N, CA, C, O and the ligand as a Tripos MOL2 file, in Angstrom:
@<TRIPOS>MOLECULE
protein
  265   263    67     0     0
PROTEIN
NO_CHARGES

@<TRIPOS>ATOM
      1 N           0.8490   -1.2000    0.0000 N.3       1 MET1
      2 CA          0.0000    0.0000    0.0000 C.3       1 MET1
      3 C           0.8800    1.2440    0.0000 C.2       1 MET1
      4 O           1.7380    1.4030    0.8690 O.2       1 MET1
      5 N           0.6680    2.1240   -0.9710 N.am      2 SER2
      6 CA          1.4890    3.3240   -1.0140 C.3       2 SER2
      7 C           0.8480    4.4420   -0.2000 C.2       2 SER2
      8 O          -0.3580    4.4480    0.0470 O.2       2 SER2
      9 N           1.6690    5.3590    0.1950 N.am      3 LYS3
     10 CA          1.1680    6.4920    0.9680 C.3       3 LYS3
     11 C           0.5240    7.5000    0.0240 C.2       3 LYS3
     12 O           1.1880    8.0310   -0.8660 O.2       3 LYS3
     13 N          -0.7630    7.7630    0.2140 N.am      4 SER4
     14 CA         -1.4800    8.6550   -0.6970 C.3       4 SER4
     15 C          -1.2960   10.1160   -0.3390 C.2       4 SER4
     16 O          -1.6670   10.9950   -1.1180 O.2       4 SER4
     17 N          -0.7330   10.3880    0.8210 N.am      5 LYS5
     18 CA         -0.6120   11.7790    1.2590 C.3       5 LYS5
     19 C           0.8300   12.2580    1.2970 C.2       5 LYS5
     20 O           1.1300   13.3240    1.8340 O.2       5 LYS5
     21 N           1.7130   11.4580    0.7240 N.am      6 ARG6
     22 CA          3.1210   11.8520    0.7070 C.3       6 ARG6
     23 C           3.7350   11.5090   -0.6440 C.2       6 ARG6
     24 O           3.2560   10.6290   -1.3590 O.2       6 ARG6
     25 N           4.7890   12.2150   -0.9720 N.am      7 GLY7
     26 CA          5.6070   11.8590   -2.1220 C.3       7 GLY7
     27 C           4.9490   12.0220   -3.4800 C.2       7 GLY7
     28 O           4.1370   12.9250   -3.6810 O.2       7 GLY7
     29 N           5.2930   11.1620   -4.3920 N.am      8 LYS8
     30 CA          4.8870   11.2510   -5.7900 C.3       8 LYS8
     31 C           3.3770   11.2820   -5.9950 C.2       8 LYS8
     32 O           2.8950   11.9070   -6.9400 O.2       8 LYS8
     33 N           2.6350   10.6220   -5.1330 N.am      9 ALA9
     34 CA          1.1720   10.5620   -5.2820 C.3       9 ALA9
     35 C           0.5730   11.9590   -5.3250 C.2       9 ALA9
     36 O          -0.4410   12.1790   -5.9870 O.2       9 ALA9
     37 N           1.1910   12.9020   -4.6280 N.am     10 LEU10
     38 CA          0.6700   14.2700   -4.5730 C.3      10 LEU10
     39 C           0.7650   14.9740   -5.9230 C.2      10 LEU10
     40 O          -0.0290   15.8630   -6.2310 O.2      10 LEU10
     41 N           1.7530   14.5610   -6.7250 N.am     11 TRP11
     42 CA          1.9820   15.2310   -8.0070 C.3      11 TRP11
     43 C           0.8250   15.0560   -8.9930 C.2      11 TRP11
     44 O           0.6710   15.8440   -9.9270 O.2      11 TRP11
     45 N           0.0260   14.0340   -8.7800 N.am     12 THR12
     46 CA         -1.0960   13.7810   -9.6920 C.3      12 THR12
     47 C          -2.3280   14.5910   -9.3160 C.2      12 THR12
     48 O          -3.2750   14.6740  -10.0980 O.2      12 THR12
     49 N          -2.3290   15.1820   -8.1400 N.am     13 LEU13
     50 CA         -3.4910   15.9320   -7.6800 C.3      13 LEU13
     51 C          -3.4920   17.3510   -8.2470 C.2      13 LEU13
     52 O          -2.4390   17.8810   -8.6030 O.2      13 LEU13
     53 N          -4.6910   17.9740   -8.3320 N.am     14 PRO14
     54 CA         -4.7320   19.3740   -8.7650 C.3      14 PRO14
     55 C          -3.9160   20.2140   -7.7790 C.2      14 PRO14
     56 O          -4.0330   20.0490   -6.5640 O.2      14 PRO14
     57 N          -3.0970   21.1060   -8.3100 N.am     15 SER15
     58 CA         -2.2250   21.9530   -7.4870 C.3      15 SER15
     59 C          -1.3130   21.1220   -6.5850 C.2      15 SER15
     60 O          -0.8160   21.5890   -5.5600 O.2      15 SER15
     61 N          -1.1170   19.8950   -6.9980 N.am     16 ARG16
     62 CA         -0.2750   18.9780   -6.2200 C.3      16 ARG16
     63 C          -0.7360   18.8450   -4.7780 C.2      16 ARG16
     64 O           0.0590   18.6960   -3.8500 O.2      16 ARG16
     65 N          -2.0600   18.9050   -4.6290 N.am     17 GLY17
     66 CA         -2.6410   18.6750   -3.3070 C.3      17 GLY17
     67 C          -2.5870   19.8680   -2.3770 C.2      17 GLY17
     68 O          -2.9580   19.7830   -1.2060 O.2      17 GLY17
     69 N          -2.1090   21.0040   -2.9280 N.am     18 ARG18
     70 CA         -1.9840   22.1680   -2.0570 C.3      18 ARG18
     71 C          -3.0070   23.2510   -2.3850 C.2      18 ARG18
     72 O          -3.5200   23.3300   -3.5010 O.2      18 ARG18
     73 N          -3.2880   24.0820   -1.3870 N.am     19 GLY19
     74 CA         -4.2210   25.1740   -1.5750 C.3      19 GLY19
     75 C          -4.3540   25.9330   -0.2760 C.2      19 GLY19
     76 O          -3.5450   25.7790    0.6400 O.2      19 GLY19
     77 N          -5.3990   26.7650   -0.2070 N.am     20 THR20
     78 CA         -5.6350   27.5180    1.0180 C.3      20 THR20
     79 C          -6.7140   26.8160    1.8350 C.2      20 THR20
     80 O          -7.8160   26.5660    1.3460 O.2      20 THR20
     81 N          -6.3900   26.5110    3.0530 N.am     21 CYS21
     82 CA         -7.3690   25.8470    3.9110 C.3      21 CYS21
     83 C          -8.4950   26.8270    4.2520 C.2      21 CYS21
     84 O          -8.2280   27.9220    4.7460 O.2      21 CYS21
     85 N          -9.7550   26.4460    3.9930 N.am     22 PRO22
     86 CA        -10.8730   27.3490    4.2600 C.3      22 PRO22
     87 C         -11.1240   27.5560    5.7480 C.2      22 PRO22
     88 O         -11.7850   28.5160    6.1430 O.2      22 PRO22
     89 N         -10.6100   26.6760    6.5530 N.am     23 VAL23
     90 CA        -10.8770   26.7630    7.9910 C.3      23 VAL23
     91 C          -9.8570   27.6430    8.7100 C.2      23 VAL23
     92 O         -10.2350   28.5470    9.4560 O.2      23 VAL23
     93 N          -8.5640   27.3840    8.4890 N.am     24 CYS24
     94 CA         -7.5470   28.1530    9.2060 C.3      24 CYS24
     95 C          -6.8610   29.1860    8.3210 C.2      24 CYS24
     96 O          -6.0170   29.9470    8.7950 O.2      24 CYS24
     97 N          -7.2220   29.2190    7.0210 N.am     25 ARG25
     98 CA         -6.6850   30.2220    6.0930 C.3      25 ARG25
     99 C          -5.1930   30.0720    5.8250 C.2      25 ARG25
    100 O          -4.5650   31.0010    5.3170 O.2      25 ARG25
    101 N          -4.6340   28.9590    6.1470 N.am     26 SER26
    102 CA         -3.2330   28.7390    5.8090 C.3      26 SER26
    103 C          -3.0980   28.6200    4.3010 C.2      26 SER26
    104 O          -3.8770   27.9120    3.6630 O.2      26 SER26
    105 N          -2.1290   29.2990    3.7290 N.am     27 THR27
    106 CA         -1.9580   29.2370    2.2830 C.3      27 THR27
    107 C          -0.9180   28.2030    1.9030 C.2      27 THR27
    108 O           0.0230   27.9450    2.6530 O.2      27 THR27
    109 N          -1.0960   27.6170    0.7330 N.am     28 ARG28
    110 CA         -0.1820   26.6250    0.1850 C.3      28 ARG28
    111 C           0.0470   25.4380    1.1130 C.2      28 ARG28
    112 O           1.1060   24.8090    1.1130 O.2      28 ARG28
    113 N          -0.9740   25.1600    1.8930 N.am     29 ILE29
    114 CA         -0.8900   24.0040    2.7910 C.3      29 ILE29
    115 C          -1.4850   22.8020    2.0660 C.2      29 ILE29
    116 O          -2.2650   22.9630    1.1270 O.2      29 ILE29
    117 N          -1.1270   21.6280    2.4910 N.am     30 LYS30
    118 CA         -1.6660   20.4410    1.8390 C.3      30 LYS30
    119 C          -3.1050   20.1870    2.2960 C.2      30 LYS30
    120 O          -3.3790   20.0290    3.4850 O.2      30 LYS30
    121 N          -4.0130   20.1530    1.3170 N.am     31 LEU31
    122 CA         -5.4250   19.9090    1.6170 C.3      31 LEU31
    123 C          -5.7600   18.4640    1.2430 C.2      31 LEU31
    124 O          -6.2840   18.1980    0.1610 O.2      31 LEU31
    125 N          -5.4620   17.5760    2.1130 N.am     32 LEU32
    126 CA         -5.6140   16.1560    1.7900 C.3      32 LEU32
    127 C          -6.7260   15.4860    2.5670 C.2      32 LEU32
    128 O          -6.9240   14.2750    2.4720 O.2      32 LEU32
    129 N          -7.4510   16.2780    3.3360 N.am     33 TYR33
    130 CA         -8.4780   15.6980    4.1800 C.3      33 TYR33
    131 C          -9.8150   16.3480    3.8560 C.2      33 TYR33
    132 O          -9.8770   17.5300    3.5190 O.2      33 TYR33
    133 N         -10.8670   15.5770    3.9590 N.am     34 THR34
    134 CA        -12.1910   16.1410    3.7030 C.3      34 THR34
    135 C         -13.0530   16.0300    4.9540 C.2      34 THR34
    136 O         -13.0040   15.0500    5.6970 O.2      34 THR34
    137 N         -13.8440   17.0810    5.1500 N.am     35 ARG35
    138 CA        -14.8050   17.0850    6.2400 C.3      35 ARG35
    139 C         -16.1470   17.4460    5.6440 C.2      35 ARG35
    140 O         -16.2280   18.2610    4.7260 O.2      35 ARG35
    141 N         -17.1940   16.8430    6.1630 N.am     36 LYS36
    142 CA        -18.5380   17.1320    5.6730 C.3      36 LYS36
    143 C         -19.2630   18.0410    6.6440 C.2      36 LYS36
    144 O         -19.2510   17.8280    7.8560 O.2      36 LYS36
    145 N         -19.9010   19.0730    6.0760 N.am     37 SER37
    146 CA        -20.6960   19.9430    6.9220 C.3      37 SER37
    147 C         -22.0590   19.2990    7.1560 C.2      37 SER37
    148 O         -22.3910   18.2730    6.5620 O.2      37 SER37
    149 N         -22.8350   19.9210    8.0320 N.am     38 GLY38
    150 CA        -24.1640   19.3980    8.3140 C.3      38 GLY38
    151 C         -25.0470   19.3830    7.0870 C.2      38 GLY38
    152 O         -25.9670   18.5720    6.9800 O.2      38 GLY38
    153 N         -24.7580   20.3000    6.1420 N.am     39 SER39
    154 CA        -25.5570   20.3760    4.9140 C.3      39 SER39
    155 C         -24.9290   19.5600    3.7870 C.2      39 SER39
    156 O         -25.1680   19.8190    2.6070 O.2      39 SER39
    157 N         -24.1210   18.5670    4.1710 N.am     40 GLU40
    158 CA        -23.5320   17.6330    3.2150 C.3      40 GLU40
    159 C         -22.5180   18.2600    2.2710 C.2      40 GLU40
    160 O         -22.1390   17.6430    1.2750 O.2      40 GLU40
    161 N         -22.0760   19.4680    2.5670 N.am     41 GLN41
    162 CA        -21.0530   20.0820    1.7380 C.3      41 GLN41
    163 C         -19.6960   19.5070    2.1370 C.2      41 GLN41
    164 O         -19.3840   19.3850    3.3220 O.2      41 GLN41
    165 N         -18.9110   19.1630    1.1500 N.am     42 VAL42
    166 CA        -17.6000   18.5840    1.4340 C.3      42 VAL42
    167 C         -16.5310   19.6600    1.3570 C.2      42 VAL42
    168 O         -16.3950   20.3420    0.3410 O.2      42 VAL42
    169 N         -15.7840   19.8060    2.4200 N.am     43 LEU43
    170 CA        -14.7020   20.7860    2.4620 C.3      43 LEU43
    171 C         -13.3690   20.0580    2.4630 C.2      43 LEU43
    172 O         -13.1910   19.0530    3.1500 O.2      43 LEU43
    173 N         -12.4370   20.5850    1.6800 N.am     44 LYS44
    174 CA        -11.0840   20.0330    1.7310 C.3      44 LYS44
    175 C         -10.3000   20.8560    2.7350 C.2      44 LYS44
    176 O         -10.1680   22.0720    2.5940 O.2      44 LYS44
    177 N          -9.7930   20.1950    3.7290 N.am     45 VAL45
    178 CA         -9.0970   20.9060    4.7920 C.3      45 VAL45
    179 C          -7.7080   20.3310    5.0280 C.2      45 VAL45
    180 O          -7.3670   19.2570    4.5340 O.2      45 VAL45
    181 N          -6.9210   21.0690    5.7920 N.am     46 CYS46
    182 CA         -5.5730   20.6090    6.0960 C.3      46 CYS46
    183 C          -5.6030   19.6100    7.2470 C.2      46 CYS46
    184 O          -6.6430   19.3530    7.8530 O.2      46 CYS46
    185 N          -4.4420   19.0660    7.5220 N.am     47 LYS47
    186 CA         -4.3200   18.0540    8.5640 C.3      47 LYS47
    187 C          -4.8200   18.5620    9.9200 C.2      47 LYS47
    188 O          -5.5130   17.8500   10.6470 O.2      47 LYS47
    189 N          -4.4580   19.7980   10.2400 N.am     48 ARG48
    190 CA         -4.8620   20.3570   11.5370 C.3      48 ARG48
    191 C          -6.3680   20.4690   11.6480 C.2      48 ARG48
    192 O          -6.9560   20.1340   12.6760 O.2      48 ARG48
    193 N          -7.0040   20.9610   10.5420 N.am     49 CYS49
    194 CA         -8.4350   21.2240   10.5980 C.3      49 CYS49
    195 C          -9.2660   19.9560   10.4490 C.2      49 CYS49
    196 O         -10.4740   19.9700   10.6830 O.2      49 CYS49
    197 N          -8.6310   18.8810   10.0670 N.am     50 PHE50
    198 CA         -9.3330   17.5960   10.0160 C.3      50 PHE50
    199 C          -9.8440   17.2500   11.4080 C.2      50 PHE50
    200 O         -10.8480   16.5550   11.5610 O.2      50 PHE50
    201 N          -9.1450   17.7410   12.4090 N.am     51 HIS51
    202 CA         -9.5230   17.4380   13.7800 C.3      51 HIS51
    203 C         -10.3460   18.5690   14.4090 C.2      51 HIS51
    204 O         -10.6450   18.5350   15.6030 O.2      51 HIS51
    205 N         -10.7090   19.5700   13.5970 N.am     52 ALA52
    206 CA        -11.5150   20.6730   14.1100 C.3      52 ALA52
    207 C         -12.9170   20.1760   14.4620 C.2      52 ALA52
    208 O         -13.3660   19.1460   13.9580 O.2      52 ALA52
    209 N         -13.5960   20.9100   15.3230 N.am     53 SER53
    210 CA        -14.9340   20.5030   15.7510 C.3      53 SER53
    211 C         -15.9290   20.6250   14.6030 C.2      53 SER53
    212 O         -15.7090   21.3950   13.6670 O.2      53 SER53
    213 N         -17.0050   19.8790   14.6700 N.am     54 GLN54
    214 CA        -18.0420   19.9180   13.6280 C.3      54 GLN54
    215 C         -18.6660   21.3090   13.5370 C.2      54 GLN54
    216 O         -19.0460   21.7580   12.4560 O.2      54 GLN54
    217 N         -18.7680   21.9870   14.6850 N.am     55 GLU55
    218 CA        -19.3330   23.3430   14.6830 C.3      55 GLU55
    219 C         -18.4930   24.2630   13.8020 C.2      55 GLU55
    220 O         -19.0240   25.0860   13.0560 O.2      55 GLU55
    221 N         -17.1830   24.1120   13.9020 N.am     56 LYS56
    222 CA        -16.2840   24.9670   13.1340 C.3      56 LYS56
    223 C         -16.4230   24.6830   11.6370 C.2      56 LYS56
    224 O         -16.4450   25.6040   10.8210 O.2      56 LYS56
    225 N         -16.5180   23.4110   11.2910 N.am     57 ILE57
    226 CA        -16.6850   23.0240    9.8890 C.3      57 ILE57
    227 C         -17.9950   23.5850    9.3450 C.2      57 ILE57
    228 O         -18.0420   24.1190    8.2360 O.2      57 ILE57
    229 N         -19.0490   23.4590   10.1320 N.am     58 ASP58
    230 CA        -20.3580   23.9750    9.7140 C.3      58 ASP58
    231 C         -20.3150   25.4920    9.5190 C.2      58 ASP58
    232 O         -20.8960   26.0240    8.5740 O.2      58 ASP58
    233 N         -19.6150   26.1800   10.4310 N.am     59 ALA59
    234 CA        -19.5240   27.6280   10.3470 C.3      59 ALA59
    235 C         -18.8070   28.0510    9.0630 C.2      59 ALA59
    236 O         -19.2260   28.9890    8.3850 O.2      59 ALA59
    237 N         -17.7300   27.3520    8.7450 N.am     60 VAL60
    238 CA        -16.9710   27.6760    7.5380 C.3      60 VAL60
    239 C         -17.8020   27.3880    6.2950 C.2      60 VAL60
    240 O         -17.8140   28.1810    5.3540 O.2      60 VAL60
    241 N         -18.4950   26.2540    6.2910 N.am     61 ALA61
    242 CA        -19.3450   25.8970    5.1570 C.3      61 ALA61
    243 C         -20.4290   26.9470    4.9680 C.2      61 ALA61
    244 O         -20.7610   27.3070    3.8380 O.2      61 ALA61
    245 N         -20.9790   27.4350    6.0690 N.am     62 GLY62
    246 CA        -22.0050   28.4750    5.9930 C.3      62 GLY62
    247 C         -21.4390   29.7640    5.4430 C.2      62 GLY62
    248 O         -22.0830   30.4440    4.6450 O.2      62 GLY62
    249 N         -20.2110   30.1080    5.8790 N.am     63 ALA63
    250 CA        -19.5700   31.3350    5.4230 C.3      63 ALA63
    251 C         -19.2510   31.2930    3.9320 C.2      63 ALA63
    252 O         -19.1700   32.3300    3.2730 O.2      63 ALA63
    253 N         -19.0710   30.0700    3.4080 N.am     64 LEU64
    254 CA        -18.7760   29.9290    1.9930 C.3      64 LEU64
    255 C         -20.0460   30.0380    1.1470 C.2      64 LEU64
    256 O         -19.9920   30.0340   -0.0820 O.2      64 LEU64
    257 N         -21.1740   30.1350    1.8250 N.am     65 GLY65
    258 CA        -22.4210   30.4030    1.1160 C.3      65 GLY65
    259 C         -23.2110   29.1890    0.6770 C.2      65 GLY65
    260 O         -23.8760   29.2240   -0.3580 O.2      65 GLY65
    261 N         -23.1520   28.1400    1.4300 N.am     66 VAL66
    262 CA        -23.9810   26.9710    1.0930 C.3      66 VAL66
    263 C         -24.8860   26.6260    2.2670 C.2      66 VAL66
    264 O         -25.6620   25.6740    2.1890 O.2      66 VAL66
    265 ZN         -6.6500   24.2510    8.1610 Zn       67 ZN67
@<TRIPOS>BOND
     1     1     2 1
     2     2     3 1
     3     3     4 2
     4     3     5 am
     5     5     6 1
     6     6     7 1
     7     7     8 2
     8     7     9 am
     9     9    10 1
    10    10    11 1
    11    11    12 2
    12    11    13 am
    13    13    14 1
    14    14    15 1
    15    15    16 2
    16    15    17 am
    17    17    18 1
    18    18    19 1
    19    19    20 2
    20    19    21 am
    21    21    22 1
    22    22    23 1
    23    23    24 2
    24    23    25 am
    25    25    26 1
    26    26    27 1
    27    27    28 2
    28    27    29 am
    29    29    30 1
    30    30    31 1
    31    31    32 2
    32    31    33 am
    33    33    34 1
    34    34    35 1
    35    35    36 2
    36    35    37 am
    37    37    38 1
    38    38    39 1
    39    39    40 2
    40    39    41 am
    41    41    42 1
    42    42    43 1
    43    43    44 2
    44    43    45 am
    45    45    46 1
    46    46    47 1
    47    47    48 2
    48    47    49 am
    49    49    50 1
    50    50    51 1
    51    51    52 2
    52    51    53 am
    53    53    54 1
    54    54    55 1
    55    55    56 2
    56    55    57 am
    57    57    58 1
    58    58    59 1
    59    59    60 2
    60    59    61 am
    61    61    62 1
    62    62    63 1
    63    63    64 2
    64    63    65 am
    65    65    66 1
    66    66    67 1
    67    67    68 2
    68    67    69 am
    69    69    70 1
    70    70    71 1
    71    71    72 2
    72    71    73 am
    73    73    74 1
    74    74    75 1
    75    75    76 2
    76    75    77 am
    77    77    78 1
    78    78    79 1
    79    79    80 2
    80    79    81 am
    81    81    82 1
    82    82    83 1
    83    83    84 2
    84    83    85 am
    85    85    86 1
    86    86    87 1
    87    87    88 2
    88    87    89 am
    89    89    90 1
    90    90    91 1
    91    91    92 2
    92    91    93 am
    93    93    94 1
    94    94    95 1
    95    95    96 2
    96    95    97 am
    97    97    98 1
    98    98    99 1
    99    99   100 2
   100    99   101 am
   101   101   102 1
   102   102   103 1
   103   103   104 2
   104   103   105 am
   105   105   106 1
   106   106   107 1
   107   107   108 2
   108   107   109 am
   109   109   110 1
   110   110   111 1
   111   111   112 2
   112   111   113 am
   113   113   114 1
   114   114   115 1
   115   115   116 2
   116   115   117 am
   117   117   118 1
   118   118   119 1
   119   119   120 2
   120   119   121 am
   121   121   122 1
   122   122   123 1
   123   123   124 2
   124   123   125 am
   125   125   126 1
   126   126   127 1
   127   127   128 2
   128   127   129 am
   129   129   130 1
   130   130   131 1
   131   131   132 2
   132   131   133 am
   133   133   134 1
   134   134   135 1
   135   135   136 2
   136   135   137 am
   137   137   138 1
   138   138   139 1
   139   139   140 2
   140   139   141 am
   141   141   142 1
   142   142   143 1
   143   143   144 2
   144   143   145 am
   145   145   146 1
   146   146   147 1
   147   147   148 2
   148   147   149 am
   149   149   150 1
   150   150   151 1
   151   151   152 2
   152   151   153 am
   153   153   154 1
   154   154   155 1
   155   155   156 2
   156   155   157 am
   157   157   158 1
   158   158   159 1
   159   159   160 2
   160   159   161 am
   161   161   162 1
   162   162   163 1
   163   163   164 2
   164   163   165 am
   165   165   166 1
   166   166   167 1
   167   167   168 2
   168   167   169 am
   169   169   170 1
   170   170   171 1
   171   171   172 2
   172   171   173 am
   173   173   174 1
   174   174   175 1
   175   175   176 2
   176   175   177 am
   177   177   178 1
   178   178   179 1
   179   179   180 2
   180   179   181 am
   181   181   182 1
   182   182   183 1
   183   183   184 2
   184   183   185 am
   185   185   186 1
   186   186   187 1
   187   187   188 2
   188   187   189 am
   189   189   190 1
   190   190   191 1
   191   191   192 2
   192   191   193 am
   193   193   194 1
   194   194   195 1
   195   195   196 2
   196   195   197 am
   197   197   198 1
   198   198   199 1
   199   199   200 2
   200   199   201 am
   201   201   202 1
   202   202   203 1
   203   203   204 2
   204   203   205 am
   205   205   206 1
   206   206   207 1
   207   207   208 2
   208   207   209 am
   209   209   210 1
   210   210   211 1
   211   211   212 2
   212   211   213 am
   213   213   214 1
   214   214   215 1
   215   215   216 2
   216   215   217 am
   217   217   218 1
   218   218   219 1
   219   219   220 2
   220   219   221 am
   221   221   222 1
   222   222   223 1
   223   223   224 2
   224   223   225 am
   225   225   226 1
   226   226   227 1
   227   227   228 2
   228   227   229 am
   229   229   230 1
   230   230   231 1
   231   231   232 2
   232   231   233 am
   233   233   234 1
   234   234   235 1
   235   235   236 2
   236   235   237 am
   237   237   238 1
   238   238   239 1
   239   239   240 2
   240   239   241 am
   241   241   242 1
   242   242   243 1
   243   243   244 2
   244   243   245 am
   245   245   246 1
   246   246   247 1
   247   247   248 2
   248   247   249 am
   249   249   250 1
   250   250   251 1
   251   251   252 2
   252   251   253 am
   253   253   254 1
   254   254   255 1
   255   255   256 2
   256   255   257 am
   257   257   258 1
   258   258   259 1
   259   259   260 2
   260   259   261 am
   261   261   262 1
   262   262   263 1
   263   263   264 2
@<TRIPOS>SUBSTRUCTURE
     1 MET1         2 RESIDUE 1 A MET
     2 SER2         6 RESIDUE 1 A SER
     3 LYS3        10 RESIDUE 1 A LYS
     4 SER4        14 RESIDUE 1 A SER
     5 LYS5        18 RESIDUE 1 A LYS
     6 ARG6        22 RESIDUE 1 A ARG
     7 GLY7        26 RESIDUE 1 A GLY
     8 LYS8        30 RESIDUE 1 A LYS
     9 ALA9        34 RESIDUE 1 A ALA
    10 LEU10       38 RESIDUE 1 A LEU
    11 TRP11       42 RESIDUE 1 A TRP
    12 THR12       46 RESIDUE 1 A THR
    13 LEU13       50 RESIDUE 1 A LEU
    14 PRO14       54 RESIDUE 1 A PRO
    15 SER15       58 RESIDUE 1 A SER
    16 ARG16       62 RESIDUE 1 A ARG
    17 GLY17       66 RESIDUE 1 A GLY
    18 ARG18       70 RESIDUE 1 A ARG
    19 GLY19       74 RESIDUE 1 A GLY
    20 THR20       78 RESIDUE 1 A THR
    21 CYS21       82 RESIDUE 1 A CYS
    22 PRO22       86 RESIDUE 1 A PRO
    23 VAL23       90 RESIDUE 1 A VAL
    24 CYS24       94 RESIDUE 1 A CYS
    25 ARG25       98 RESIDUE 1 A ARG
    26 SER26      102 RESIDUE 1 A SER
    27 THR27      106 RESIDUE 1 A THR
    28 ARG28      110 RESIDUE 1 A ARG
    29 ILE29      114 RESIDUE 1 A ILE
    30 LYS30      118 RESIDUE 1 A LYS
    31 LEU31      122 RESIDUE 1 A LEU
    32 LEU32      126 RESIDUE 1 A LEU
    33 TYR33      130 RESIDUE 1 A TYR
    34 THR34      134 RESIDUE 1 A THR
    35 ARG35      138 RESIDUE 1 A ARG
    36 LYS36      142 RESIDUE 1 A LYS
    37 SER37      146 RESIDUE 1 A SER
    38 GLY38      150 RESIDUE 1 A GLY
    39 SER39      154 RESIDUE 1 A SER
    40 GLU40      158 RESIDUE 1 A GLU
    41 GLN41      162 RESIDUE 1 A GLN
    42 VAL42      166 RESIDUE 1 A VAL
    43 LEU43      170 RESIDUE 1 A LEU
    44 LYS44      174 RESIDUE 1 A LYS
    45 VAL45      178 RESIDUE 1 A VAL
    46 CYS46      182 RESIDUE 1 A CYS
    47 LYS47      186 RESIDUE 1 A LYS
    48 ARG48      190 RESIDUE 1 A ARG
    49 CYS49      194 RESIDUE 1 A CYS
    50 PHE50      198 RESIDUE 1 A PHE
    51 HIS51      202 RESIDUE 1 A HIS
    52 ALA52      206 RESIDUE 1 A ALA
    53 SER53      210 RESIDUE 1 A SER
    54 GLN54      214 RESIDUE 1 A GLN
    55 GLU55      218 RESIDUE 1 A GLU
    56 LYS56      222 RESIDUE 1 A LYS
    57 ILE57      226 RESIDUE 1 A ILE
    58 ASP58      230 RESIDUE 1 A ASP
    59 ALA59      234 RESIDUE 1 A ALA
    60 VAL60      238 RESIDUE 1 A VAL
    61 ALA61      242 RESIDUE 1 A ALA
    62 GLY62      246 RESIDUE 1 A GLY
    63 ALA63      250 RESIDUE 1 A ALA
    64 LEU64      254 RESIDUE 1 A LEU
    65 GLY65      258 RESIDUE 1 A GLY
    66 VAL66      262 RESIDUE 1 A VAL
    67 ZN67       265 GROUP 0 **** ****
């Protein structure tokens, strides 16, 4: 089993798996984790925000206008 969040695997992803985390606003961070809001919206978040509370995810999803 290869590591999907490290090394060459990242090169196949859009922007090589990097972007701005919608939760903590970190730029050029690796967005390899997804969290679902209460309204079923899927957010791509960084490693740190993967462990954020559901309330925080919902708040961000709401702020994004869904
Ligand atoms: Zn984050």
